[in-house]
N, C-alpha and C positions, 0 to 999 in steps of 0.2 A: 534339352537333355543331350548329354554327350556320350551316353552308353550305346553299345551295339550288341548284337547277338553273334557270337562266334560259333560257327558250325564246323567242328573239327572233322566231321565226316567227309568234308570236301578237301581236306588237307592230306598231304602225303606224310604218313607217320614214319618215324625212324624205325629201323628193325631192332630186335632185341640185341643183336650183335653190336649195332651202333650205340645203343644205350650202355652196353657193357664197356665198349671202347672209350666212351667219353666219361666213364666213371659215374654215370647216373645210377646204375645198379650193378650188381654182381651176378654172375651166372648162378650162384647158389640162391640168390634172392629170386631169380626168375624160376628156378626149379621149385622153390618153396611156394611161389604163386600157384603153380600147377598142382602141387600137393594140396594146398588149401582148397582150391576149387574142387578137386576130387573128393576131399574129406566132406565138404559141404554137400556135394552131390550124393555121395554114398550115405551120408547121414539122413538126407531127405528121403532117399529111396527106402532106407530101413524104416524110417518113421511111417512112410506110406504103408508098408507091409504090416507094421505093428498096430497101426490104426485099424486095419482090416481084421486083425486077430483080437482086437479089443484089449490088447496089452497096454497100448497108449490110449487113454480115454479123452473124451472131449474134442474140441475143435483144434485143428492144426493147419496152418496156412503155410504151404511149402514154398521154399525159395529156389528150388531147382530151376535152372535156366538163367538165373540172374546173378550167378556167382561172381562173374567178372566185376560187377559193380562194387559189392562189398569188399572183395579181395583187393581190387585195384585202388579203391579209395583209402582203405585202411593201410595199405602199403605206402601210400603217399604221405600219411600223417606221421607224427612223431609220438613216441611214448609220452604220456602226459597230456596229449590232446584228448578231447572229449567226443564221445559219440552219443547220439540219441536214436533209438530204434523204433520199429513199428510192430504191429501184430504179425507181420511176415518177417520175423527178426532172427531166424536161426542162422542165416548167413552172416549177419552183422556180428552176432555173438560168437560164431565160430571163428571168423577172421580176427576179431579183436583179441580173443583168447590165445590164438596162435602167436599174435604179435608180442604178447607178454610171456610167452613160454621160453624159458632159458635152457630147457633140456627136453629130451625126448619124454622123460617122465612127466614133466610139467605139461607137455602137449597132450599126453594120454590122459592125465588127470582132468584136464580141461574138457575133453570130449566125454570123459566119464561123467562129469558133473552135468554136462548138457543133456546127455541121454537120460540120466537119472532124474533130472528135473521133469522131462517130458513124461516119464513113467510115474511121476508123483512120488518119488522116493526121498527119504530123509537125506540122502547124500547128494541131492541135486543142488544146483547153485542157489536156489531159493527155498530149499527144504521141501520141495513139492508144492509150495503155496502159489506159485505163479504159473507154472506150466508153460505150454507152448507160446501163448500170446504175450507172456510177461517175462520171458526168460532174460536173465541179465546177471552179470557179476558186477555189482555196483561198487564194491568195496575196493578192489585192487586194479580194475581195468578202466577206470574213468568212463564207465558206461552208465548213462542216465537211465537205462532200462527201456523196456518195451511197454507199449500200451495197446489194449484191445480196442480202443476207440479211434476210429479213423480221423487223423489230424490231431489227435490228442497229445502227441509227442512234440509238436512244433513250438508251442509257447514255452515249455520248460527249456528247450534248446536255446531259445532267445535269451531267457534268463540266465542260463549257464554261461553263454557268451558274454553277457553283461557282467557277470561275476568275474570272469577271467580278465575282462577289461579293467574293472574296478580294482582288482588285486594286482594288476600289472604283471601277470605271469607270462604273457606272450603266448599263451596257449589258445588253440583254435577249437571250435565246436563244429563237428560234422553232424548235420541233421538229415537222416534218411527218411523219406516218406514216398508214398505211391501217388500215381496220377489221380486216383479217386479222391485223395484228401485235398487236392488243389482246387476243388470246387466247394470247399467248406469255408465257413466264416473264419475259423481259426487260422486258415492259411493266409488270408488277407491280413488279419490282425497281426499275425506273427511276422510276415514278410515286411509289412509296413513299419512295425516297431523296430525290427532288426535294421532296416535301412535308415530309419530316422535317427536311431540312437547310435548308429555306426559301430556295430559290435562285430567281433571276429567270428562270423558264422559262414559256413558253406552249406547251402540248402541243396541237397541232392535228391532230385526227383527221379525215382525209378519208374519210368513210364513203361509199364508192361501191357499197355493198351486197353486194359479192362478194369473197371471198378466193380468187382464181383461179376455180374453178368452184363453190365452196361458198357459198351464200347466208348472209349474216350471221345473219338472223333468219327465214329461210324464203322459199319461192318457190312460185308456183302450178304450176310444172312438175313433173309426176309423176316420182318417183325422186330428187329432190333432197333433200339433208339440210339441216341448218343448223348454223352454227358457234357459236351462242350462244342462251341462253334469254331474252335481253333484246333489245329493239328499239333503245333509245337508249343508246349507249355512254357518253354523258356522265353517266349515273347512277352510273357507277363512281367518279366524282370524290368522291362522298360518303364512300366507303370511305377516302379519303386526307384527308378533311376540308379539301378545297379547293373553290373555286367551279367550277361546271360551266356550260357554255353550249351551247345547240343553235341552229344557224344554218342558214339557207337558203344552201347552198353554191353555188347557181346565180346568186345575186344579189350582185354585187360590193359594192353599198352595204351590204348586211347583213353581209358578211364584214369589210369595212373598219371599220365601226363597232364590231363585236364585238371585233375584234382590237385596235383602238385602245384600248378599255376594258381588255382583258386586259393589253396591253403597259404601259399606265400603271400598273396595279396591280403588275405585276412590277417595274417600274422604281422605284416609290416604296416598295413594301412588301417587296421580295424574296420575293414569293409566287407560287406556280404557279397557273395557271388552265387547266382542260381545256376546249377548245373543239371541239365536234363539228360539222363541216360536212357536211350532207347533200348529197351530190353523186352523179355518175354518170359512168362512163367510157363513151365512145361505142364504143370498140373492145373487143375481148376482153382477157383477161389479157395475151396477146401476139398476134402476127399470126396464129398458127396456131390460135387459139382459135375454135371454131365458135359459141360463145355459146348452146349448146343448153340451158343452165340458166335462161334467162330468155325471156320472151315478147315477141313483136313489139309487142303492145299496150303493154307496159311501156316498151319502148324509145321508142315513139312519144310516150308521155306525157312522158317526160323530155326528149326532143328539142324538144318544144314550149316547154320552159323552158331552152333553150340560153342559156348566159351571154352570148353575143353578142346574141341576140334580146332578152334582158332589159335589157341596158345600152343597146343602140340604142333600145329603146322608151322608156327613161327620158330619154335625151338628146333624142330627137325629141318625146316627149310634153310635156316641159318647155319646148319651143320653144328649146332651146339650140343645136341643130344641125339643118340641113336634111338631107334624104336624100342630097343631092349631096355635102354635106360629110362625111357618114358614109361614103359610098362612097369618097370621097377618102382617108379614113383606112384603109379596107380595102385600097385599091389600093396605098397606100404600104407597108403591112405585107406585102402579097403580093410587092412588088418587093424588099423587104429579104430575104425568104426565098429568092427566086429568085436574087438576087445571092450569097447565102450558099452556095447549092447549087453555083453556078458556081465560086465561090472554092474550095470543098472539092473539087470534081471536079478542078480544075486543080492542087491542092496535091500535093506529093510524099508518098509513103509513107515511113515511117521506115526507116532503114538497119538491116538485121538485125545489123550489127556493133555496134550500140549497145544490144543487148538487155540487157546486164548493168548498164547505167548506172542510177543513182538508186535502187538497192535500199537502200543504206546512206548515211548521211552520212559522207563520208570523214573518218576520224580517224587521224592519224599522230602519232608522237612522235619528237622528235629523237633521233638515235643516242646523243648524249651523255646525254640524260635516261634512256634505257633502261639504258645502262651504269651510270649512277649508282644507279639503283634496284636493279639486280642486285648492286651492291657493298653497298648497304644490306641487301639480303636475306641476303647472306653474313655480315654482322655480326650480324644477327638470329639466324642459325643458330649462330654462335659463342656468342652470349649464351644461347641455348637450351641448348646443351651445357653451358655453365658453370652455369646454373641447375640442371640435372638433377644435375650432379656435386655441387654444394653440398648439395642435398637428400639425396643419398645418403651424404655424408661428414661433415655438420656435427654429428652426434651429438645432435641435438635429441630430446626425449622424445616429442613428438607430431608428426604430419604438419603440423598447423597451425603449430606453432612453427618447424619446419624451413622451411616455405614462407615465413614472415615473414622469417627470417634470409636466405634466398636472395633474396627480393625486394629487401631492403635492399642486399645486396651487388651485385646486378645494376644497381640504380639508381646506385650509387656507381661501379661499374667501367665500365658501358656507357652510362649516361645514359638507360636505358630503363625504362619501367614494365612490370610483369608483370600481365597481366589475362587474363580468360577471353574466349572468343569472343563470348558474349552481351554483355559490357560493351564489347568492341571494336566490335560492330555498333551498339550504342546510341550510343557516343561518336562514331562516324563520322556518324550521322544528325544528332546535335546540332551537331557542328562545321559541317556543311554548311548546316544551318538558320540558324546564326548568320552564316555567310558570305554566304548568298543568301536573300533574303526570299521568293523564288519557291518554295522547297522547303517542302513540307508532307507530313505522314505521315497515312495514310488506310487504314482497314481495321477488321477485327473485333478488339476487345479491345486496341487499340494504345494507348489513353489511360489511363484509370484503372487498368486491370489491368496495364499495362506490357508487354503481349504475352504470348502463351501460354508463351514461353520467356524472358521478361524482356528481349527484344532491343529494346524501346522504353521501357524503364524510365527514369523521370525526365524524359521529354520533355514530358509534359503539364504538369508543375509549372513547367517553364521557359518553354514556348512557348504554353500555353493551348489552349483548345478550338477556336480558329479555325485552328490549324495542326497540331493533333494530333486527328484527327477519328475518333471511334468510329462505326462504321456497323452496320447490321443485317447478318445473315448473308445476303449477296447477292454471291456471287463474280463473277457476270457484270457486275453493276452496278458493283462496286468496280473491276474491271479496265477496263470501258468508260469509267467516269467519269474514271479516271486518264488514259486516252488522250485524252478530250475536253479535260481540263484542260491536258494537255501541248500539244495542238494550239493552245490559246489562250495559250501562253507561260509556263505554270507548270511546275514540276519536281516532280511528285508522286512520293512513295515509297509505293506501295500494298502492303499486306501481305495475302497469302492464307495462312491459318494452316498448311495442309499442302499440299504439292505435289499430292497426290491430288485436291484440290478444284479444281485448275486445269482438270480435265476439264470442269467446268461452265462455265468461262470461256474455253474455247479459241476460240470464235467471235470474241469480242471481241479476244483477244490476237493471234490470227493474222490474221483477215480485216480487222480495223480497225487494230490497233496495228502489226503487222508489215508489212502490205501497203500501207497508206495512202500512204506516200511514193512508192512505185513507181507505184501506180495513178493518182496525181495528178501524174505527170510530174516528180517530184522537187521539187515545190513545198511539200510538207508536211514537218514535223519532229515527231517524237514523243519528246521527251526525258523518258522516264519510267522508273522502276525498279519492277519487280514483285518484292518480296521474298517468299520462301517457304522452306519447309524440307522435307527428305525423308529417306529412308533408314530402315533397320531399327535395332533396338537398344533399343526401349522396350516391346516385347511388346504392341503395339497393333494388330497384324494388318494385313490387306491394304489397308484403306481409309485407313490413316494411316501407311503405311510404304514407299510405293513410291519408286522412283528413276526419274523420267520425263524425264530430261534428253535422251534420244535423240529423244523426240517434239519437243522444242523445237529441237534441233539441226537437225531436218528442215526447219524453217521459214525461208524467205528473209526477211530483214529483222530478225530477232531476234539479239541478243547473249545468250550464256548463260555465266554466271559461277558457279564453285563453289569457294570458298576452303577451305583445310585448316588454317590457323593463325590466331591472333588478329591477327598482323601482316598477313597476306594479307586477312583479312576486313575489316579497317578500311580498308586502302589501296585494295582493289578496290571496296568499296562507295562510297567517296568518288569514285573515278574513274567509277563507274557513274552516280552522281547527276549528275556534270558532263558525261556523255556526251550527244551529240545523238541517239543511237539508243535505241530501246526495249531495256531490259536486264532479263532474268530472272535474279535473284540467288538462288541456292539454297544455303541453309545446311544442315548435317546435324544432326538433332535430338540425336544422341548426342555431339556435340562442343561443345555450348554451355558446358559446364563446363571444357573443355580450356584450360589456361593457357599463356602464352608471352610473351616480351618484345615490346614495341611501342614504337617511337620516340615521344618526347614531342611533337615538332614536327609541323607540318602536312606531310602527304605523301600522294601517291597512287601506286598501282601501275598501270602502263600495261596496258590491256586488250589481250589477244592476245599477251602475252609470258609464256612458261613459265619456271619456276624449277627449276634443277637442285638438288634438295634434298640429294643425295648424289652426288658424282662417283665414277665407277668405270670399269672397263675390260673386264669380262668379259661383261656382259649389261646390257640397258636395260629397266627397268620404267617404263612410262608410266601415270600415274594422276592422280587428282584427289580433292578432298574428303577424307572420312575414310580412304578407301583409300590415299591418299598416305602417311598416317601408318602404316598397316598395312604398306605396302611398305617403309618405313624400318625397321620392326621386323624384317621378314623379311630385309632386307639385312644387318642386324646378325648375325642367326643364320647366314646364309650365309657371312659373313666370319669369324665366330668359330669355327664348327664345320666348315666345308667349304672354307675358303680361296677362296671365290668373291667377286670384287670387283664389286658391282652398282652401276650408276648409276641413280638414282631421279629421274625428271622429274615434277614437279607441273605439270600444264597450267595450272591456275588459271582460265583461260577456255577453254571448249569451242568457243565461237564468238565472235570469230575464234579460229582454231586455229593455234598456233605450230608448224607442221610443220617449219620450218627447224631448230629446236632438237632436235626428235625425230630428224630425219633425220641430222643431224651426229653425234648420239650413237650411233645404230644403225650408221652407217657405221664408227664407231670400234670398237664392241663386237661387231657382227655378229649380235646376238641381240635380239629384240623380244618383250617380254611386256606385254600391255595388261591393266590391272587396274581393274575397275569394279564398282560395286554395282548398276548397272542391269542389266536383263535382257540376256542374251546375243544373242538373236535381233534382228538389225537394230540392234544397240546401238552405243554409243560406241566400244568396242574394235574392232569390225569396221570402222568408218569410219576410225579412226586407222591400222589396219593397211593398209587399202586405199589410203589416201592416201600412206602411206609407200612402198608398192610402186611407185606411179606417180611418186614424187617425182623431179624433174629437178634434178640437181646442177649442170647447166650445162656439164658437160665431156663430154657424150655418155653418161653413166652414169645409171642409175635406182636407186631404192632397192633393188629386187630384187637388183641385182648385188652387194650387200654382205652379203646374209644368209648366215650360216653354218648356219642351222637354220630350220625353219618358224616363223612367228610363232605365239605362244600367246595365246589370248584367255581371260582369267579374268574371269568375270562371274557375275551371279546365276543361280541355277537357273531353269528354265522352269516356275516355280510362283508363284502369288500369295504375297506375304510372309505366312508363318504367324505365329500368336500365340505358341505355346509357345517358350520360350527356346532349348532345344536345336535345335528345328526351324528357328527364326529364324536362328540362327547357322550352321546347316548349309546354309541357302539362299544364302549369300554366300561368297565366297572367304575362307578363313582363313589364318593364318600358315603352318601346315604345308603347305597346298595351294600357296601361293605359293613356298615353299622348294622343294618337289618339282618344280614347273613350271620353275623356274630351273635346278635341277640337271639336269633332262631336257634343257633347251635347250643347256646347255654340255657335255652328254655324260657326266655323272656318274651 
């Protein structure tokens, strides 16, 4: 390793006068630094008071004492560069807003919106939906936003930096996070990914010595523990083979110069630098924190190096400002925050009627387009039936020969190719990558290996390593980086090898990917696809065989798509990639080899539109993914042996859910059987049945009024998926079980 740790605290720094003389900064900029620090400080002091009066509600983690870090770092960046913030993010938001203010009125409006957000007002940056821990202006200030989960902002920052590298913008991402987050798994995953992929990221550690009440490296107070065996977090940069710096976080000159160097390196070399700023928070973790874990002497020593005191001393000591001028800067900052407080106090609260707005980007399809797709789906079913008939009757000596004969005839008769689901998925990605340069594929084994189930096969050869990116085993970082890239205008298709592994990435997927748009007042879009696969059928036991779609359906802000045929897989995936919403696309591991006809031209299948795979009159089976195919098999048995005519609905997307198609079918048949491979408790079938019961037909009747029998929910047993084949098959609904359930429903 050739990297080293640079401790700038041991260096003699230039004076502000020298920085001005060399043209590094201007005097007005130095004065503005001080004003920004004062504004952040007065903002935090006001917030502290308003929390005590219950005018600001909820938790608020104050940034007072650390102002030199945010102000100095953001002063060193350019407009157009990107920042990512934390739950202690008022300082970052304050400093970046000032950077984008072109007038005094802009500056005042910025602080107005910040204070209004903390008061939960409609005029806040996020319309009162994010509050203190999620404050951000993501639309015009290149701010990825804040997150209330410690370390949760790191993976999106890596993805944002990857996006800037892919786009060739020359922009840099500054990721702010505290010492507490450097002991989390996302820290390692993110730093490792950033270093490995060589992205323009500056990782700024604001080491204020305490993660809530636990000292990072020890305290004199009896009874305290420590979070780490090291004192300087920057030494961890050596493990990632990137430069590390240690900086006096109380001195804005030190921060500015260090960040200027790190940003230049990131911009010119696409390389990460880890900068540890030694700083201190004046208040506790939150307002209720008694700070019993640190001594009064320690607090006094740090207060003597207040960022305000340090910068005022520099400006006065260099003869650049009189005390009167410095007090004038202070008074101006104080007035700005007072005016912001008055503005926020007078602002209206949001209307409760608007609570559902901005969860999703509204996506609608013309009725004519939906009708056309359903017509195409019907032709595909016709071609499928023809293909199966040819296979059965062509008299070929081998299955392979029969398949080739059938494929040729289907191509001639219907103009469709016959492919398997793995090929359909790979083709969908390739077509969208050709159509839109913003689309890239990202994840474990997606490149050279072609995916664990060959669903990215051929992509590396066509698009190269810049757009088909193999990563380390880092589910949280993969998911979060995809989110960050999407926030910066890319359209990532990230792959998580098994849906079971999403459990490791749920913080990123839910708290960042799904919630960001809503928390930031509808100003964010996260157009990403997270591809994965689930289900039993390969005898690989519980950690690789789950069906966790109900977990995902539970989350506001996510779309959930589960195809059952090659036609559906291709069309739905292409639609998902074009969607403005985050989509989890779940394939079934046991279906990758399943073949079927697929139109040769460009097509998409609208998300949220179910497909009636088999019309019928006696009962309705509602299913999706592999179970939709099993429902069709059972329907054939029911028709041939029992004279029962079953309608089979393939939902295709579980969220949004096409309840209209389900309701109209059950109103006709009077029978509802839901069929899923997911667990029965709180599962998809229960939700479908519950929504049907409440469905309003618009004529005064509800779904319940048309039921001739109780709904039946067929789902996985309440056991972890077992490995042994007979146990595995017994754990999910089989053909015989489906047949018996339908017979029971119709009274046979």
